N, C-alpha and C positions, 0 to 999 in steps of 0.2 A: 443328155442323157437320156435311156430308156432304165422303163421299169417292165419288169416281168412278173407275170400274173400264173400261174403252177394251181391247176385243180386235179383233183383227187378222182376227177370224174372223165373228163373234157380235154384234159393236156395243156396246151403253154399259148397265154394271150401275150403279146409285148406291145407299149407305146408310151409315146414319149413323155418325159416328167411331169411337163407342166398340163396336159390332159389329165394323168394319172390323177395328180392333185386334185385336179376340178372333181373329179368324179370320187375320189375319196371325201373328199370335204362335204361333199353334196349329200354321201350319209354317213357323216358322223365319223368318221376314221382319221386318227392322225397319218402323217403321211413322213414317216418313219422308214429305216433304211428296209427293215424287213416288218412285216405285219401279215394279219390272217383274218379271213373269214370262220366261223365256224358254221356247221350247218346250221344252227338255230338261227342264226344272223341272217345268212343269204336270203330268205325272201323279203324280209322287210327292207333289205340293202336294196335288192330288185326294184322296188313296191315305190320306193324313195329315188331311186335314177329313173324311176319312168315317171314318178309326178315331176321330176322338175326337168324333164324333157317335154312334160305336156304344159306345164307354166311356163316356159321358154327359156326357162334361165339357161339354158344350154343352146341359149341362139349364137347366132355367128356371128363374129366380131365384124367390126366394119372395117372395110381397106382406108388404107393411111390416104393420105390427100396425094400424097406423091408417090402411090402406088400405078404405074401405066401399065401392069401386067394384065389388064384388066380380066387378073384370073379372080375370082372367089372366094373366099377362107373357107373351111370348113366348118361348119357347125359340133359345138359338144352333139347334139343330137346325135346323127349318125356315128360320132364317135363312142357313144354309150352303149350302143344295142349290143357289143362284142362282148361285152363287161356283163350285161344285164345278160344275155343269154348263157355265159357260163354260170352268174349265181344261180339263175332259174335250174338250169341241169345240174348241177353241182347238187342243189339244195333235195333235189330226186334221189340221189345215191344213199348209202349205207349211213350207217350211224356215223360213219367216223368221215365221212366225206368234208374235204375240206377247201379253202384256197389259200395259198402264199404268197405275197409278193417280196420281191426283192430288186434294189435298186444299190447303185456304187455307193449311194450317201443317202442320208435323209435328201428329203426334198422338200 
């Protein structure tokens, strides 16, 4: 399932629900089908995500023992940056700047 974030200032960002869930939990948001960030929440949410990345909470998961592909999983750190950027850029918008998200169901 995909979650779509739409900013009044920057456009649209889509990510898989499992990634969106982890990022939203890191900033204290519930993973409901629809939700929002208002302008006053954005700087704090961006800072919380930056801090989580710096602490290593968004470290790459270990590959499974039976995974023979040799591919390294992508950590949440790089996945967090598009949302951090959206939050910081939208926070600089007008008084009515907002970010909305929507998914097919609660995730």
